[in-house]
VOGU-3710 file (C-alpha; in Angstrom, 3 decimals, decimal comma):
1> msfkqkvfsi> 0,000/0,000/0,000  1,397/3,373/-1,048  1,942/6,246/1,387  -0,997/8,205/-0,062  -3,279/5,194/0,325  -2,220/4,809/3,965  -2,911/8,497/4,675  -6,281/8,241/2,954  -7,197/5,142/5,001  -6,238/6,857/8,265
11> vlflsyifll> -8,249/9,972/7,407  -11,237/7,828/6,412  -11,048/5,873/9,666  -10,814/9,030/11,801  -13,750/10,551/9,934  -15,793/7,445/10,648  -14,973/7,647/14,380  -15,847/11,356/14,448  -19,173/10,644/12,754  -19,995/7,970/15,353
21> viifvynnpl> -19,235/10,399/18,180  -21,474/13,076/16,661  -24,306/10,590/16,206  -23,943/9,375/19,785  -23,908/12,861/21,304  -26,893/14,194/19,406  -28,996/11,048/19,581  -28,118/9,806/23,061  -31,242/10,190/25,258  -29,055/10,588/28,336
31> ekdfqelast> -27,197/13,506/26,780  -30,437/15,209/25,718  -31,963/14,764/29,161  -28,966/16,274/30,877  -28,877/19,193/28,458  -32,448/19,893/29,491  -31,491/19,700/33,173  -28,415/21,882/32,718  -30,528/24,624/31,165  -32,571/24,838/34,383
41> lqdkkiatlv> -29,596/25,163/36,746  -29,002/28,764/37,744  -25,541/30,286/37,909  -25,260/31,959/41,305  -21,830/33,481/40,714  -22,642/37,017/41,740  -20,802/39,777/43,570  -18,776/39,098/46,695  -19,687/41,383/49,611  -16,909/42,822/51,794
51> ddkghfivtn> -16,735/45,411/54,580  -15,096/48,809/54,126  -11,692/47,251/54,877  -12,157/44,435/52,355  -12,943/41,705/54,889  -15,183/38,860/53,711  -18,930/39,062/54,441  -20,446/36,989/51,609  -18,544/35,178/48,859  -18,917/32,468/46,213
61> eeqfeawidl> -17,530/28,957/46,468  -17,451/26,430/43,632  -18,990/23,074/44,501  -20,328/20,167/42,455  -23,807/18,661/42,194  -24,338/15,059/41,087  -27,614/14,320/39,269  -29,007/10,946/38,210  -31,282/10,545/35,186  -33,887/8,122/36,572
71> dfmkrrnkyy> -35,959/8,293/33,403  -33,017/7,107/31,291  -32,246/4,398/33,830  -35,827/3,130/33,569  -35,794/3,222/29,764  -32,715/1,003/29,836  -34,493/-1,386/32,245  -31,814/-0,817/34,886  -33,934/0,888/37,551  -34,686/-2,204/39,628
81> qykfllnqrf> -31,116/-3,426/39,255  -29,841/-0,299/41,025  -32,880/0,459/43,178  -31,233/-0,931/46,313  -28,494/1,695/45,920  -31,024/4,472/45,417  -32,962/3,329/48,491  -29,887/3,760/50,654  -30,433/7,508/50,320  -34,038/7,950/49,163
91> nddelkdkkf> -37,280/6,177/49,998  -39,777/5,064/47,345  -41,945/8,177/47,771  -38,929/10,399/47,089  -38,127/8,418/43,937  -41,694/8,254/42,642  -42,418/10,063/39,354  -39,023/11,809/39,361  -37,139/12,307/36,131  -33,949/13,623/37,719
101> lkwgtyetya> -32,572/12,875/41,160  -30,067/15,094/42,960  -27,624/12,616/44,471  -25,626/15,157/46,475  -23,445/18,267/46,662  -19,667/17,962/46,984  -16,618/20,136/47,462  -14,725/18,493/44,576  -15,520/16,688/41,332  -13,589/13,641/42,532
111> qayldlgvln> -15,750/13,336/45,658  -18,905/13,400/43,550  -17,544/10,839/41,092  -16,461/8,424/43,824  -19,735/8,750/45,726  -21,776/7,945/42,611  -19,824/4,750/41,987  -21,602/2,459/39,494  -24,344/5,087/39,105  -21,962/7,272/37,097
121> kfsriypinv> -23,205/5,698/33,857  -26,594/7,345/34,479  -25,279/10,540/36,008  -23,770/13,940/35,328  -21,731/16,172/37,632  -22,255/19,926/37,351  -20,133/22,751/38,808  -22,248/25,207/40,783  -21,577/28,365/42,775  -22,687/28,434/46,397
131> riyndifslp> -23,000/31,546/48,551  -20,882/31,366/51,735  -21,836/33,707/54,586  -19,878/35,210/57,452  -22,306/34,573/60,308  -20,405/36,182/63,204  -21,597/39,103/65,367  -25,253/38,861/64,208  -24,320/39,738/60,609  -27,168/37,527/59,255
141> qvigkldkti> -29,701/39,946/60,782  -28,436/42,824/58,645  -27,126/40,978/55,553  -29,973/38,483/55,089  -29,598/35,526/52,706  -30,414/35,280/49,019  -33,516/33,172/48,280  -34,064/32,618/52,017  -34,992/35,996/53,518  -36,941/39,008/52,301
151> ygiepflyen> -34,969/41,345/54,579  -31,313/42,298/54,489  -28,716/43,936/52,280  -28,120/41,000/49,954  -31,767/40,452/48,890  -32,084/44,240/48,383  -29,002/44,336/46,148  -30,221/41,316/44,188  -33,711/42,740/43,623  -32,145/45,911/42,245
161> klleksetik> -29,801/43,868/40,001  -26,704/45,309/41,681  -25,144/41,951/42,553  -24,739/41,114/38,870  -22,917/44,293/37,891  -19,583/43,808/39,634  -17,368/41,105/41,118  -17,041/42,799/44,510  -19,270/45,233/46,382  -17,787/47,121/49,335
171> lsldlkmqqi> -20,319/47,854/52,061  -20,093/50,656/54,616  -19,990/48,122/57,459  -16,806/47,729/59,497  -16,424/44,243/60,982  -14,374/45,538/63,923  -17,126/47,987/64,805  -19,683/45,241/64,199  -17,910/43,139/66,810  -17,831/46,012/69,298
181> ayeevldavk> -21,523/46,802/68,767  -22,503/43,143/69,130  -20,486/42,581/72,297  -21,731/45,800/73,909  -25,412/45,140/73,237  -25,025/41,509/74,305  -23,466/42,604/77,588  -26,266/45,142/78,164  -28,978/42,563/77,470  -27,423/40,147/79,959
191> kegaeggiai> -27,077/42,806/82,660  -30,640/44,079/82,262  -32,202/40,674/81,687  -33,809/42,070/78,547  -35,472/40,060/75,795  -33,122/41,543/73,260  -31,454/44,695/72,048  -30,103/46,573/69,055  -26,998/48,692/68,559  -26,336/50,820/65,475
201> imetntgkik> -23,155/52,770/64,784  -23,443/55,566/62,226  -20,723/57,800/60,798  -22,150/61,244/61,534  -20,303/63,082/58,749  -21,638/60,825/55,993  -24,633/58,987/57,469  -23,012/55,642/56,610  -23,935/52,704/58,811  -20,729/51,181/60,195
211> asasiypwni> -22,389/48,483/62,306  -25,848/47,109/63,065  -26,047/44,401/65,719  -29,182/42,712/67,012  -29,524/40,219/69,851  -33,157/39,463/69,091  -33,687/35,912/67,735  -35,528/37,384/64,769  -35,070/40,269/62,367  -37,018/43,373/63,391
221> g> -35,637/45,708/60,745
//
């Protein structure tokens, strides 16, 4: 066989393999199902919140979610083969009529892959962004939490589409002053035997709030 014939044969073989891959990707029910799921996952990578000195208040952390395509598993008649594994984490009511099943959230891709084990053939691992909060000195009362509270700075910024406009937003809060305000109001509440108390520190020249500490077990702002 001449050199040209060898090159032609290799190119023809590689083209055939490429064609098979394309056919598999675009006609694989599992791939289509997961594309549908991926389109519903929201990217939460929004602005980090820091105090006026740049100290962390709220930030983003990349984690990984593992999802199982139960519908595809059933179409391949493998559901009952692996049901005992599914039942180790979910009861029958939780599995009933579900198309996708969230297997878990993990710090690394490797952790998700290992935890899925033999279920990987019916699964997909997605990177997600999780909001991590600094919960010291009653900061949750003033910051709030996205998708969990209607009060607080973060939900306000999100509603006004300010969290999406920059990577970092510097707040007027000062964590050192926040600590002082929290410890002072906590001490006063203990001494007076009060139900709760609030301390607010404002910069008089600018009107900026430097600290807002609450000892009440609920938000009253």
